[in-house]
C-alpha positions in Angstrom: 0.0 0.0 0.0 2.8 2.4 0.9 4.6 1.6 -2.4 1.5 2.3 -4.5 0.8 5.6 -2.7 4.3 6.7 -3.2 4.0 5.9 -6.9 0.8 7.8 -7.2 2.1 10.9 -5.4 5.4 10.9 -7.3 3.7 10.7 -10.8 2.4 14.3 -10.9 5.9 15.6 -10.1 7.2 14.7 -13.6 7.0 18.1 -15.2 8.1 18.2 -18.9 7.3 21.9 -19.2 10.6 22.6 -17.3 12.3 21.9 -20.6 9.9 24.1 -22.4 10.9 27.3 -20.5 14.6 26.4 -20.7 13.9 26.2 -24.5 12.5 29.7 -24.4 15.7 31.1 -22.8 17.8 29.2 -25.4 15.6 30.6 -28.2 16.1 34.2 -26.9 19.9 33.8 -26.9 19.8 32.2 -30.4 17.6 35.0 -31.6 20.1 37.6 -30.5 22.9 35.8 -32.2 21.0 35.4 -35.5 19.9 39.0 -35.4 23.5 40.1 -35.0 25.1 37.7 -37.6 22.4 37.7 -40.3 20.1 40.8 -39.8 18.3 40.5 -43.1 17.4 36.9 -42.5 16.4 37.8 -38.9 14.0 40.5 -40.1 12.3 37.9 -42.3 11.5 35.8 -39.2 9.1 38.5 -37.8 5.9 36.4 -38.6 7.1 33.7 -36.2 6.8 36.0 -33.2 3.5 37.5 -34.4 1.9 34.2 -35.1 2.7 32.9 -31.6 1.4 36.1 -29.9 -1.8 35.8 -31.9 -2.3 32.2 -30.8 -2.0 33.3 -27.2 -4.4 36.3 -27.7 -6.8 33.8 -29.4 -7.2 32.1 -26.0 -7.5 35.1 -23.7 -11.2 35.8 -24.3 -12.3 32.2 -23.6 -10.1 32.0 -20.5 -11.5 35.2 -19.1 -15.1 34.3 -19.9 -14.9 30.9 -18.3 -13.0 32.1 -15.2 -15.3 35.0 -14.5 -18.6 33.2 -15.1 -17.5 30.3 -12.9 -16.3 32.7 -10.2 -19.4 34.9 -10.1 -22.0 32.2 -10.9 -20.9 30.0 -8.0 -21.1 32.9 -5.4 -24.4 33.5 -3.8 -23.8 37.1 -2.6 -23.5 39.5 -5.5 -22.2 42.1 -3.0 -18.9 40.2 -2.9 -18.2 41.0 -6.5 -19.1 44.6 -6.1 -16.8 44.9 -3.1 -13.9 43.3 -5.0 -14.4 45.5 -8.0 -14.6 48.7 -6.0 -11.4 48.0 -4.1 -9.7 47.0 -7.3 -10.5 50.2 -9.1 -9.5 52.3 -6.1 -6.2 50.4 -5.7 -5.4 50.7 -9.4 -5.9 54.5 -9.3 -3.6 54.9 -6.3 -0.8 52.6 -7.6 -0.9 54.1 -11.1 -0.4 57.6 -9.6 2.4 56.3 -7.4 4.1 54.8 -10.5 3.8 58.1 -12.4 5.3 59.9 -9.4 8.3 57.6 -9.1 9.0 57.9 -12.8 8.8 61.6 -12.6 11.2 61.8 -9.7 13.8 59.5 -11.4 13.4 61.3 -14.7 14.1 64.7 -13.2 17.0 63.4 -11.1 18.9 61.5 -13.9 17.9 63.7 -16.9 19.0 60.9 -19.3 18.2 63.0 -22.4 20.4 66.0 -21.5 23.1 66.8 -24.0 21.7 64.8 -26.9 21.5 66.2 -30.4 18.4 65.1 -32.1 18.3 64.8 -35.9 15.2 65.9 -37.8 14.8 62.4 -39.3 12.6 61.4 -36.3 9.8 63.6 -37.5 8.2 60.9 -39.7 8.3 58.4 -36.8 6.5 60.9 -34.5 3.8 61.6 -37.0 3.3 57.8 -37.5 2.6 57.2 -33.8 0.5 60.3 -33.5 -1.8 58.8 -36.2 -2.0 55.6 -34.1 -2.9 57.6 -31.0 -5.8 59.3 -32.9 -7.0 55.9 -34.1 -7.2 54.7 -30.5 -10.0 57.2 -29.9 -11.0 59.3 -26.9 -12.9 58.6 -23.7 -16.3 58.1 -25.2 -14.9 55.8 -27.9 -13.3 53.8 -25.2 -16.5 53.5 -23.2 -18.5 52.7 -26.3 -16.0 50.0 -27.2 -16.7 48.1 -24.0 -20.2 47.1 -25.2 -20.0 44.5 -28.0 -22.3 44.4 -31.0 -23.4 40.9 -30.2 -23.1 38.5 -27.3 -20.8 36.2 -29.2 -18.7 38.9 -30.8 -17.3 39.7 -27.3 -15.4 36.4 -27.6 -14.2 37.0 -31.1 -13.3 40.7 -31.3 -10.1 40.3 -29.2 -11.2 43.0 -26.7 -10.5 42.0 -23.1 -13.0 44.5 -21.7 -15.8 43.2 -24.0 -15.2 39.7 -22.8 -15.1 40.9 -19.2 -18.4 42.8 -19.6 -20.3 39.9 -21.1 -18.8 37.4 -18.6 -20.0 39.6 -15.8 -23.6 39.7 -17.2 -23.6 35.9 -17.8 -22.2 35.3 -14.3 -24.8 37.4 -12.5 -27.5 35.9 -14.6 -26.5 32.4 -13.6 -26.2 33.6 -10.0 -29.8 34.8 -10.1 -31.0 31.5 -11.7 -29.8 29.5 -8.6 -30.0 25.7 -8.9 -31.5 26.0 -12.4 -28.2 27.4 -13.7 -26.0 24.7 -12.1 -26.0 22.4 -15.2 -24.8 25.4 -17.3 -22.0 26.1 -14.7 -20.9 22.5 -15.0 -20.8 22.8 -18.7 -18.7 26.0 -18.5 -16.4 24.3 -16.0 -15.8 21.5 -18.6 -15.2 24.1 -21.3 -12.6 25.8 -19.0 -10.6 22.5 -18.8 -10.8 22.2 -22.6 -9.6 25.8 -23.0 -6.6 25.3 -20.7 -5.7 22.1 -22.4 -5.6 23.9 -25.8 -3.5 26.6 -24.2 -0.9 24.1 -22.9 -0.6 22.8 -26.4 0.0 26.3 -27.8 2.6 27.1 -25.2 4.9 24.4 -26.6 5.4 26.8 -29.5 6.8 29.4 -27.2 10.5 28.9 -28.1 9.7 29.3 -31.8 7.8 32.5 -31.2 10.5 33.9 -28.8 13.2 33.2 -31.4 11.4 35.0 -34.2 10.5 38.0 -32.1 14.0 38.6 -30.6 15.8 37.9 -33.9 13.6 40.4 -35.7 14.2 43.2 -33.1 18.0 42.7 -33.1 18.0 42.5 -36.9 16.1 45.7 -37.3 17.8 47.9 -34.7 21.2 46.4 -34.3 23.3 47.3 -31.3 23.8 51.0 -32.1 20.3 52.0 -31.0 20.7 50.1 -27.8 24.1 51.5 -27.0 23.1 55.1 -27.8 20.1 55.1 -25.5 21.6 52.8 -22.8 21.2 55.4 -20.1 17.4 55.7 -20.6 17.0 51.9 -20.7 19.1 51.4 -17.6 17.3 54.1 -15.7 13.9 52.6 -16.7 14.9 49.1 -15.8 16.2 50.2 -12.4 13.1 52.2 -11.7 10.9 49.2 -12.5 13.0 47.1 -10.2 12.7 49.6 -7.4 8.9 49.8 -7.9 8.4 46.0 -7.9 10.7 45.0 -5.1 10.5 48.3 -3.1 7.0 49.7 -3.4 5.0 46.5 -4.2 7.3 44.3 -2.1 6.9 46.4 1.0 3.1 46.7 0.4 2.5 42.9 0.0 4.7 42.1 3.0 2.9 44.6 5.3 -0.6 43.7 4.2 -0.5 40.0 3.3 2.7 38.8 5.0 3.9 37.5 1.7 7.5 37.7 0.4 7.7 39.4 -3.0 10.8 37.3 -3.8 8.9 34.0 -3.3 6.0 35.3 -5.4 8.4 36.2 -8.2 10.0 32.8 -8.0 6.5 31.2 -8.1 5.8 33.2 -11.3 9.3 32.6 -12.9 8.0 30.8 -15.9 5.5 33.5 -16.7 8.3 36.0 -16.6 10.3 34.0 -19.1 7.3 33.9 -21.4 6.8 37.6 -21.1 10.5 38.4 -21.8 10.4 36.1 -24.8 7.3 37.6 -26.4 7.5 41.2 -24.9 3.8 40.9 -24.1 2.2 40.5 -20.7 -0.9 39.2 -22.4 0.9 36.0 -23.3 1.0 35.2 -19.5 -2.6 36.3 -18.6 -4.2 32.9 -18.7 -1.4 31.4 -16.7 -1.6 34.2 -14.1 -5.4 33.5 -13.7 -4.6 29.8 -13.1 -1.7 30.4 -10.8 -3.5 32.9 -8.6 -6.4 30.5 -8.1 -3.9 27.7 -7.3 -2.2 30.1 -4.9 -5.3 30.3 -2.8 -7.2 33.4 -4.0 -10.9 32.8 -4.5 -12.0 32.4 -8.2 -14.3 35.4 -7.9 -11.5 37.7 -6.9 -9.1 36.4 -9.5 -11.8 36.7 -12.2 -12.5 40.3 -11.4 -9.0 41.7 -10.5 -6.7 40.1 -13.1 -8.6 40.9 -16.3 -9.6 44.4 -15.1 -6.0 45.0 -14.0 -4.7 44.2 -17.5 -6.6 47.3 -18.8 -6.5 49.6 -15.8 -3.4 48.6 -13.7 -0.5 49.5 -16.0 2.2 50.4 -13.6 5.0 49.8 -16.0 3.4 51.8 -18.7 2.9 54.7 -16.3 6.6 54.7 -15.4 7.5 54.5 -19.1 5.3 57.4 -20.1 6.8 59.6 -17.4 10.4 58.9 -18.1 10.0 58.9 -21.9 8.3 62.3 -21.8 11.0 63.9 -19.7 13.7 62.2 -21.8 12.3 63.6 -25.1 11.9 67.1 -23.7 15.4 67.2 -22.3 16.9 65.6 -25.5 15.3 68.3 -27.6 16.5 71.1 -25.3 12.9 72.0 -24.3 12.5 70.7 -20.8 9.1 70.5 -19.2 8.3 72.5 -16.2 6.8 70.8 -13.1 3.3 72.1 -13.9 3.6 70.9 -17.5 4.8 67.5 -16.3 1.9 67.1 -14.0 -0.7 68.2 -16.6 0.8 65.9 -19.3 1.0 62.9 -17.0 -2.6 63.3 -15.8 -3.7 63.2 -19.4 -1.5 60.2 -20.1 -2.8 58.1 -17.3 -6.3 58.6 -18.6 -5.3 58.1 -22.3 -3.4 54.9 -21.5 -6.7 53.3 -20.6 -8.2 54.1 -24.0 -5.1 52.8 -25.8 -5.1 49.5 -24.0 -5.0 46.7 -26.5 -3.9 48.9 -29.4 -0.7 47.8 -31.2 2.1 50.1 -30.1 -0.1 51.5 -27.4 2.8 52.9 -25.4 4.2 54.9 -28.2 0.7 55.9 -29.4 -0.2 57.2 -26.0 3.1 59.0 -25.7 2.7 60.7 -29.0 -0.9 61.7 -28.4 0.0 63.3 -25.0 2.9 65.2 -26.5 0.8 66.4 -29.4 -2.0 67.7 -27.2 0.3 69.5 -24.7 3.6 70.2 -26.4 3.2 69.6 -30.2 6.8 70.7 -30.8 8.1 67.7 -28.9 6.2 65.2 -31.1 9.2 64.7 -33.4 11.2 63.3 -30.5 9.1 60.2 -30.3 11.2 58.8 -33.1 14.2 58.8 -30.7 13.0 55.8 -28.7 11.4 53.8 -31.4 14.5 51.7 -31.9 14.6 50.6 -28.2 10.9 50.6 -27.5 10.8 46.8 -27.9 13.5 46.3 -25.3 11.7 48.7 -22.9 8.4 47.0 -23.6 9.7 43.9 -21.9 10.3 45.8 -18.7 6.9 47.5 -19.1 5.2 44.1 -19.5 7.0 42.5 -16.6 6.2 45.4 -14.3 2.5 45.4 -15.4 2.4 41.7 -14.8 4.0 42.0 -11.3 1.6 44.8 -10.4 -1.5 42.7 -11.2 -0.1 39.6 -9.4 0.5 41.7 -6.2 -2.9 43.4 -6.6 -4.7 40.0 -6.7 -3.0 39.0 -3.4 -3.7 42.3 -1.7 -7.3 42.5 -2.7 -7.8 38.9 -1.8 -6.4 39.8 1.7 -8.6 42.8 2.1 -11.8 41.0 1.0 -10.8 37.9 3.0 -11.0 35.8 -0.2 -7.5 34.5 0.3 -6.3 31.4 2.2 -3.0 32.5 4.0 -2.1 28.9 4.9 -2.4 27.7 1.3 -0.4 30.8 0.1 2.5 29.8 2.4 2.3 26.2 1.3 2.3 27.0 -2.4 5.1 29.5 -2.2 7.1 27.0 -0.1 6.7 24.5 -3.0 4.6 22.1 -0.8 1.7 22.2 -3.2 3.0 22.2 -6.8 1.2 23.8 -9.7 -0.2 21.3 -12.2 1.3 22.3 -15.5 -0.5 19.7 -17.5 -4.1 21.0 -16.9 -3.5 24.5 -15.4 -6.9 24.0 -13.6 -7.0 24.0 -9.9 -10.0 22.5 -8.0 -9.1 23.5 -4.4 -12.5 25.1 -4.2 -13.7 28.2 -2.3 -11.6 29.6 0.5 -14.4 29.4 3.0 -14.3 25.5 3.0 -10.8 25.2 4.2 -11.3 26.2 7.8 -14.3 23.9 8.1 -12.3 20.9 6.8 -9.0 20.6 8.6 -9.0 16.8 8.4 -7.8 16.4 4.8 -4.7 18.5 5.6 -3.4 16.0 8.2 -2.6 13.1 5.8 -0.7 15.5 3.6 1.4 16.6 6.5 2.1 13.1 7.5 3.3 12.2 4.0 5.7 15.1 3.8 8.5 13.7 6.0 8.3 10.4 4.2 
């Protein structure tokens, strides 16, 4: 009996996906080498990266729909969702403002653009991204875009907010149906398992996508653009590190008694995926699955994570701040403190409307400069060459901010199991990479059922 139990418990520990993410790292290194040695060939590999990111984006709407519907539909009290949503929006506003403030302070202290001579060749690049900013629309276009044309189109349009909106409606409708809606919930639960299984299959293509994306960037820009603007890149990366491990790290330690270092280690594979694709969206489905496995209730995860991907863009806020100051200093037309505050208040609002738009960071930056200081618009072309490298830090910071936000809001709303969090972060309860679906159930059931925990503890020494 003991031999068979040991065999059963040891089987799930075989994790072949370990090699997958080592493959992603190897692909990134190979992409850099190919981009340097054969730049023309590297540029032709651009479709590889785009195809992989599109495959991931294809799965985001189904994952969000299933997660939110199951989370809300299985909760009896609708007030719980409203409380989570209200806290989430308030927290997102405060943290975005803090991120802007940190970027503003660092940008003014370092002045990375001072002493640079800008060529007028950047004018065409600035106009290009200004056009993208106008295409993103204003506030009313953003609000109007949340409502899909049909119920099904919310899952096919590629809009995270549309999928979130319809999932909320369906979740509350099933909640109101009571027992009548239980068969539908079971069907959606089965659909969720199917969606995650398809996602796991797609993720095996991650090394190919990462290789194509990195090779294309190095082939296009070469090393000259990176070396020329190394100061800005280094300052931005350091600021993001300070924000994640300083601000967010202290906050999660004080509020939730969770180590930011252990949380980062727990999400290490997601960080590899983001660095390889330069897109935090590629890790969104995995973040949802891992936060549920960590011990945060499905309802909280379903509301906080998708909403945070549109409204909690800490890395983007830091980027907009430092890029604006850099361009103004590089062009010899520095911004006054009043101009900086006015411009950045505009950008934090505009960044919500540009969420999901290709080149959203550059588009929002160009739109803000054109509306406040049109003469600085030409300077956007300065950072086009290294924007892809900076987008990796943006994506990682945005991802970290949403992971921390989920834990914090779970703590404030008491929808987080602290004992399970400690066990998961200490590697006592491994994440199932093969299904990515966790069935640990609502947090409320754990204190009432202490008995199942005892056999697990007795098995650990053996």
